[in-house]
C-alpha positions as CSV (number, residue, x, y, z in Angstrom):
1,X,-50.5,28.6,-78.8
2,X,-48.9,26.5,-81.7
3,X,-51.1,26.1,-84.9
4,X,-54.0,24.5,-83.1
5,X,-52.5,23.1,-80.0
6,X,-54.3,22.9,-76.8
7,X,-52.8,25.5,-74.5
8,X,-52.5,23.0,-71.6
9,X,-50.2,20.7,-74.0
10,X,-48.0,23.9,-74.7
11,X,-47.7,24.6,-71.2
12,X,-46.7,20.8,-70.3
13,X,-44.1,20.5,-73.0
14,X,-42.7,24.2,-71.6
15,X,-42.4,22.9,-68.7
16,X,-40.3,19.8,-69.5
17,X,-38.6,21.7,-71.9
18,X,-37.6,24.2,-68.9
19,X,-36.9,22.1,-66.2
20,X,-33.6,20.9,-66.6
21,X,-32.3,24.0,-67.3
22,X,-34.1,25.1,-64.1
23,X,-32.3,22.4,-62.6
24,X,-28.5,23.8,-64.1
25,X,-30.1,27.1,-63.0
26,X,-30.8,26.4,-59.1
27,X,-27.1,24.2,-59.4
28,X,-25.3,27.6,-60.5
29,X,-26.7,29.1,-57.8
30,X,-26.5,26.9,-55.1
31,X,-22.3,26.5,-55.7
32,X,-21.8,30.3,-56.1
33,X,-23.9,30.6,-52.6
34,X,-21.7,27.5,-51.3
35,X,-18.7,29.6,-53.0
36,X,-20.0,33.2,-51.4
37,X,-21.1,32.1,-47.8
38,X,-20.5,33.9,-44.9
39,X,-20.0,31.7,-41.7
40,X,-21.5,32.8,-38.3
41,X,-20.4,32.0,-34.5
42,X,-22.5,32.6,-31.8
43,X,-20.5,31.1,-29.2
44,X,-16.6,31.4,-28.6
45,X,-16.2,27.4,-28.6
46,X,-18.0,27.9,-32.3
47,X,-15.4,30.5,-33.1
48,X,-12.4,28.6,-32.2
49,X,-14.2,25.6,-34.3
50,X,-14.6,27.5,-37.2
51,X,-10.9,28.4,-36.8
52,X,-9.7,25.5,-36.5
53,X,-11.0,24.2,-39.9
54,X,-9.9,27.2,-41.1
55,X,-6.3,29.1,-39.5
56,X,-7.3,32.3,-41.7
57,X,-10.2,34.4,-42.0
58,X,-11.5,37.8,-42.3
59,X,-14.0,38.3,-38.9
60,X,-16.4,41.1,-38.7
61,X,-17.7,41.6,-34.9
62,X,-20.8,43.2,-35.5
63,X,-23.9,44.5,-33.0
64,X,-27.5,44.5,-34.5
65,X,-28.5,47.5,-32.8
66,X,-25.2,49.5,-34.6
67,X,-26.3,51.4,-37.8
68,X,-22.5,51.3,-38.7
69,X,-22.7,47.3,-38.3
70,X,-26.3,47.5,-39.9
71,X,-24.7,49.7,-42.9
72,X,-21.5,47.1,-42.9
73,X,-23.0,43.6,-42.8
74,X,-24.3,44.0,-46.9
75,X,-20.5,45.0,-47.9
76,X,-19.3,42.1,-46.3
77,X,-21.4,39.6,-47.7
78,X,-20.7,40.9,-51.5
79,X,-17.0,41.2,-50.1
80,X,-17.7,37.3,-49.4
81,X,-18.6,36.7,-53.2
82,X,-16.0,39.2,-54.7
83,X,-13.1,37.1,-52.8
84,X,-15.0,33.5,-53.4
85,X,-12.8,30.6,-52.2
86,X,-9.7,32.4,-51.4
87,X,-10.6,33.1,-47.3
88,X,-13.8,32.9,-45.2
89,X,-15.4,35.3,-43.8
90,X,-17.2,34.7,-40.3
91,X,-20.1,37.0,-38.8
92,X,-19.8,37.2,-34.8
93,X,-22.8,39.3,-33.2
94,X,-20.4,40.6,-30.4
95,X,-23.9,41.1,-28.5
96,X,-24.4,37.0,-27.9
97,X,-20.8,36.2,-28.2
98,X,-19.0,38.5,-25.8
99,X,-16.0,36.2,-25.0
100,X,-15.1,36.5,-28.7
101,X,-15.5,40.2,-28.7
102,X,-13.3,40.4,-25.5
103,X,-10.8,38.5,-27.0
104,X,-10.4,40.2,-30.0
105,X,-10.0,43.4,-27.6
106,X,-12.9,44.7,-29.6
107,X,-13.3,48.2,-28.6
108,X,-16.6,49.6,-30.8
109,X,-18.9,48.1,-33.7
110,X,-18.4,47.0,-36.1
111,X,-15.0,45.9,-36.3
112,X,-13.5,43.7,-39.0
113,X,-10.2,41.7,-38.5
114,X,-7.8,39.2,-40.5
115,X,-6.8,36.4,-38.4
116,X,-4.1,34.2,-39.2
117,X,-3.3,31.3,-36.6
118,X,-4.6,33.2,-33.6
119,X,-3.0,36.4,-34.6
120,X,-6.0,38.9,-35.7
121,X,-4.9,42.3,-37.3
122,X,-7.9,44.8,-37.4
123,X,-9.2,46.5,-40.4
124,X,-8.9,50.5,-40.6
125,X,-9.9,50.9,-43.9
126,X,-13.7,52.1,-45.9
127,X,-15.7,49.6,-44.9
128,X,-16.8,48.9,-48.8
129,X,-16.7,45.7,-50.0
130,X,-14.5,46.5,-52.9
131,X,-11.9,47.8,-50.1
132,X,-12.6,44.4,-48.0
133,X,-11.7,42.6,-51.0
134,X,-8.2,44.6,-51.3
135,X,-7.1,44.4,-48.1
136,X,-7.8,40.8,-47.7
137,X,-5.9,39.8,-50.6
138,X,-3.4,41.8,-49.1
139,X,-3.4,40.0,-46.2
140,X,-2.9,36.6,-48.0
141,X,0.1,37.5,-50.0
142,X,3.1,36.8,-48.6
143,X,5.4,39.5,-47.1
144,X,8.1,40.3,-49.5
145,X,11.8,41.2,-48.5
146,X,13.8,43.7,-50.6
147,X,17.5,43.9,-50.7
148,X,20.0,46.4,-52.0
149,X,22.7,43.9,-52.6
150,X,22.7,40.0,-53.0
151,X,25.1,40.0,-49.9
152,X,22.3,41.6,-47.7
153,X,20.0,38.7,-48.5
154,X,22.6,35.8,-48.2
155,X,22.4,37.5,-44.3
156,X,18.8,37.4,-44.2
157,X,18.9,34.2,-45.7
158,X,21.3,33.0,-42.7
159,X,19.6,34.9,-39.6
160,X,16.5,33.3,-40.7
161,X,17.2,29.8,-40.5
162,X,19.4,30.3,-37.3
163,X,16.1,32.2,-35.9
164,X,14.2,29.2,-37.0
165,X,16.9,26.7,-35.7
166,X,16.8,28.0,-31.9
167,X,12.4,28.6,-31.7
168,X,12.6,24.7,-33.2
169,X,15.2,23.8,-30.0
């Protein structure tokens, strides 16, 4: 206690002083959790709804009884924190949402996919948060075309425009 101040008065003043800081810290934690949230889909309907809102996502299909799945899930959550808002991460229990596992052609648990506009690319790397983050970032990057000459670049541009026109017709 301060010089002669009763303990109860000090306790009240400390509570009042710390309350705004606790609110701020709580808000920060809530914002961080919202940014790093991993979404869950328990059915094909929920999965489709999530992808309708977010056409690009990283999807983990797991089985709760699988030791490799249990090892992956904390790494997956950590990858979500590393990626923040760059790309949503979705967890699917393949033993519950078997139709999602069938659609993605899951052969074993766990399996990770990068899904863009309904097309799923399977992850084949080490199942660590850092590797999942690196892979997801690489998948988000647009594919770069390299050309040896200016003429090759012009020809590529013409063929791309012709392909786009043909598919639009």
